[in-house]
C-alpha positions, 0 to 999 in steps of 0.5 A, a space after each residue: 499500499 505504501 509503495 503504491 501511494 509513493 508513485 501516484 501523482 496527486 492529479 491522477 491518483 484516483 482511477 474511479 473517474 470523475 463526475 458526469 459521463 463515463 467517457 468524459 469528465 466534468 464541464 470545467 475540464 471540458 471547457 479548459 480542454 476546448 479552449 486549449 485546442 482552440 488556442 492551438 488551432 488559432 496558433 496554427 492558422 497564424 503559422 500557416 499564414 507566416 509560412 505562406 508569406 515568407 515563402 512568397 517573399 523568399 525570406 527564410 526567417 522572421 523577426 529575430 529580436 522579437 523571438 530571441 529576446 522572448 526566449 532569453 526572458 523565458 530561460 531566465 524565468 525557468 531558473 528563477 522559478 526553481 526557488 519555490 518549495 521543493 524547487 517548484 515554481 513560485 508562479 507555476 505556468 501550467 503547460 497547455 499540451 503534451 505533444 508526441 510528434 516525429 523526429 523528422 516532422 520538419 518543424 518543432 510543434 512550438 512553431 507549428 502552433 505559434 506557442 510560447 515554449 512554456 505552453 508545450 511539452 515535446 516528445 519526439 521519436 521517429 514514427 511518433 510511436 511507443 510500446 509498453 513501459 518504454 522511455 516514450 510512455 515514461 516521458 509522458 507519465 513523468 510530464 503528466 505527474 509533474 505538470 498535469 497538462 490538460 491535453 495530450 496530443 499525438 501528431 502524425 505528419 504527411 509523407 512520414 518517411 518511417 511510415 512509408 518505409 513500413 508500408 514499402 516493406 509490407 508491400 514487398 512481403 506481399 510481393 506487390 509492386 511498390 515505388 522505391 522511396 526517394 533516396 532509399 536503396 533496396 539495401 536499406 529496406 533490407 536492413 530495416 526488416 528486423 527493425 523493431 521500430 518498423 515492426 511497431 508501424 506495420 500494424 498501421 501499414 496493414 490496416 491502411 492496405 486493407 482499408 485502401 487495397 487499390 490506392 496508390 503508394 502515396 495514398 496508402 502512406 497517407 492513410 497509414 500515417 493517420 492510422 499510426 496516430 490511433 495506434 500510438 493513442 491505443 498503446 498509451 491507454 493500454 500501457 499507461 495507468 496514468 493516461 487511462 485514469 486521467 482520460 477516464 476522469 476527464 482531466 486529460 483529453 487525448 486527441 490525434 492530429 495530422 500535420 502537413 509539413 508542406 502547407 504547415 496546416 494541422 488537422 485535429 482528428 479528435 479523440 480515438 474512435 474507441 475512446 469510450 472502450 479504453 476507460 474500461 482497460 484499467 491497466 495495472 500501471 506496473 510490470 513484471 519481467 518476462 522472457 520477452 523483455 530485453 536484458 538489462 545492462 549490468 550497470 542498470 541492474 546494480 542501480 536497481 538493487 541499490 535503489 531497492 535496498 535503500 527503499 527497504 532500509 528506509 521503510 519504504 519497501 513493498 515492490 515485492 508484492 504483486 497486488 492481486 493483479 491477475 494479468 501480472 500473475 499470468 505474465 509471471 506464470 506463462 511469460 518465462 523469466 528474465 531476471 536482472 541479476 543473480 544473487 548468491 547469498 547466505 541461507 541465513 533466515 534473517 537475510 531474505 534476498 527479494 525482500 531486502 533488495 525490494 524486488 519483484 518476483 521475476 527480478 532476481 535469480 537467487 542462489 543460497 547456501 550457508 556462508 554464501 560460498 562456492 565449494 565446487 567448480 562443477 557444483 550446482 551453484 555454478 551450474 545455476 549461475 551459468 544457466 541464468 547467464 546463458 539462457 536468461 541473459 543476466 548480466 550481473 551477479 551479486 555475492 551477498 554476505 551479511 553481518 553476524 554470519 553463523 558460518 563465518 563465525 564458526 570458521 573463525 572459531 575453528 581457526 582460533 581453536 585449531 579445530 580439524 574441520 573434517 572431523 566434524 560430523 556431517 557435511 558442515 566441516 566441508 562447508 566451513 573449509 571453503 571459508 577458512 581462508 577468509 577466516 585465517 586472513 582476518 585473524 592474521 590481520 586483526 590478531 588482538 581484535 574481538 571475535 566480532 571484529 574478526 568476523 566482520 573482516 572475514 565476511 568481506 574477504 569471504 565475499 571476494 573469495 567467492 567471486 574469485 572462485 566463480 571466475 576461476 571455476 566457470 569458463 562461461 562466467 570467466 569469459 563474460 567478465 573478460 569481454 566485459 559482458 558481465 559484472 560480479 559485485 560484492 555486498 554485505 547486508 547488515 541485518 540490524 540496519 537493513 542496509 547493504 554495504 557495496 564492496 564493488 568488483 574484486 580488487 584483483 579483477 584484471 589479474 583474475 581475468 588475465 587482461 586489461 579491462 578498460 571499462 572496469 577502470 572507467 567505472 571505478 575512476 573518479 570523473 573529472 568535470 568537463 569543460 568546453 572543447 573548442 574543436 572536438 571533431 575529427 572529420 571535416 564534415 563533422 567539423 562543419 556541422 559542429 561549427 554551424 551548431 555552435 555559431 547558431 547557439 551563439 546567435 540564440 544566446 545573444 537574442 539574434 535567432 529567428 523562426 526559419 521556414 522548413 527545409 528538406 521537404 522536396 529532396 533537398 539536402 538531408 539532415 546534417 545531424 541527429 540530436 538526442 535531447 531531453 523532453 523536460 527542456 521546453 526549448 525547441 532544439 532547432 531554435 537552440 541552434 538557430 537552424 532551419 527545421 529539417 536540417 536536424 533530426 530531433 529525438 526528445 525523450 526524458 533525460 536524453 536516454 538512449 534506452 534499451 536495445 530494441 526499445 522505441 528510443 534506441 531503435 529510433 536513433 538507429 533508424 535515423 543514422 541508417 536512413 540519413 547517414 548524418 556526420 554527427 550524432 549529438 547527445 544533448 543534456 540540460 544542466 539543471 533537470 527535474 529528471 536528474 533530481 528524480 533519479 537521485 531521489 529514487 536511488 536514495 530510496 525516497 521515491 518510487 515511480 511507476 514502471 514506465 518512469 522507472 525504465 527511464 530513471 534506472 538508466 540515469 541512476 547508473 550515473 547518479 550512483 557513480 556520482 554520489 559515490 565519488 562525492 561521498 569520498 570528498 570530505 572537503 565539500 559542504 552539504 550544499 557543495 556535495 549536492 550541487 556536485 552530485 547533480 552536475 556529475 550525474 548530468 555529465 555521466 548520464 550524457 556519456 552513459 547514453 553514448 556508451 549504450 549507442 556505441 554498443 549498437 552495431 548500426 552506430 558503431 560501424 559508422 563511427 568505426 568507418 569514419 562516417 559518423 561522430 558521436 558527440 556530447 553537449 550540455 545546455 546551460 538551463 539558465 542561459 541556453 549556452 551549449 558546451 560541446 565536449 566531444 567524443 566519449 573519453 573511452 570511445 575506442 575501448 567501448 567499441 573494441 569491447 563491443 566488437 570483441 563480444 560480438 565475435 565471442 558470442 557469435 555462436 551463443 552465450 555459452 561460448 568460452 575463451 581459453 584461459 591464457 594471458 592475452 596481454 594488452 590487445 588495446 594498444 593505442 594506435 599512432 596517427 601514422 598507422 596506415 590502417 587508420 586511413 580509409 580514403 573516399 569515405 567523406 564524399 563532401 570533403 576533399 581530404 581523406 576520412 580517418 577510419 577508427 577500425 585500426 588494428 583491433 579488427 583482427 582481435 
């Protein structure tokens, strides 16, 4: 019950519906929503007139000073509004609408509706689509809970490139003749056949073909674009309890709209044809993990366990309860399992694993024995762990000891008394033999200390000994750690306070694996705050793009930017960059860089997260990179973000959001955990200084973590390696709009090399193993004079040769 209250936003806490009609709300809500829609339509008419006038006059821009000064005032107001209670606005400005649109819609919706940036919250992904509990729905729920706009609008756009690709693939599958998409090769369509983004749009394409079987390709695409609006709205109702409940009570109106980028006009399509039926859906608002879910990276799984234990220790646990939801129970019983972590813990009845980590059924793969030890190389514990790694795709293994451990105490007493353990009755002696080494070491280091102090130290050594035995005893786990696919982390549970002391990875991990582990070093090294890099690029194409963005941002900050007419509508130059930004920022990214709409593909989701593989946000980025081949992919974060604050609060166990928001915050908690650990080690900081530095470190590390996930994508990685694409990071100052560019990830080559090595190692499956031999260091730095670095003619728009990143490691 307490956990449920923690994540129920006040505005939509009730699911019983409001007064009046079952499909609607009360008169006051209806009147407000009607007024908002009318204002948006009036704003769109103004935009259409402006667009027509400027196209006729040949003027690509508007009144620079008027627009620029307004935005600068707005940015200052954002910062001033954070001085209210709990950093809330003193005079809050409620946004009029939350808008989901396409990353390639050619114009930001703020322009299309002639709206002040404070009026709209913008979420953008290729294909304006979503799926259950992904970062798009998480962004929607976070915005509704925090700011409660009265209207949620899904805006499709005419001639949508992604929808057209889905229609073309469906026609190919039906062996129907279909025109080739402009500037798109059959090879590209072949690449898309396994795209999870395209799979989300195929239902709309099939629906359009059934309704208009004799239509032209353009007519079918036009209808499919409209059907995709309805599909996205349906998905929001089916998978978001907040959306469904707010729509049922009438505090939120969910409508579809259709935007014609050529004319600038928007058609409001209204509510979903089955809107009344959706009120009976009542989705649970929660999820359980099943075999259909994507594996969770070890870093995110670790953050989930840290957050869960902090909730438990703070008395705010309760996630372990599946609250009588038959749908969740059915998923749990029939959907298979996909645990986020293996936990090898002690059998002590005072250390209940799922409860102390506050995790749900299906989240953990638990192995337990007395003393949390690993007695035999081929025993059931190792075999069970290997099963979870190879069959369930688990990426994290935690060895959890606990205070006052009876097995460790018995081992200490046996060593003190020089007892022959094999003479003990039964199998207890054999069990304690595996703990004796830790007991002897503790006694040797603390010979004059109390039994309790020796047990405490021996417990820590026993955890690390178990980690060592697992790596030495399992070729499968040894290989996973060696190629940095798996992480093994030690922990000690305090049975009095309920808190976990995290010991981290084995201190001698590299010698155990006989290999230099660059990402292990990166995770365990203090992050130095980054300053603006003046020339962060490698290629001439990327340099021109970054220079254009930097100069445009300078104009924005000086108040000299202006509205521009969209470009790229009729086969002109493709987008020069893909920008992954945050939906919590209200500033249109095209305005921030003062570029023509259409020059950028802009994706906006909560926290600028890349998302998990095969989820909407991740697949959207992959599609944009494949489709438009930009020279730059920019990850842009905001210096002061409510979502970073929320992630830190969740990590500390103070806040439990609903499942879709958790999917986003778990990504950011990876960086928050590292930032907090680093700040806590700095005793020179004041309390305020620690909090400010934790926020800033989390922001920068989150930007870098999104880059790490993107570099694991084969689509992104191959283009970076070939020199076609550069992946850059940037931070926007929330108060001034100034963007600091700080170049590529400092460990970019190591990330890509590790990803290539994993792909090669696991080409036959996760059961693959590597020989136990000393590899030396396969990651030698390459000099600029190495001939393997040069790949001529990659940059078709530059006379200078483009450098390839592949280098020598391609043969590893």
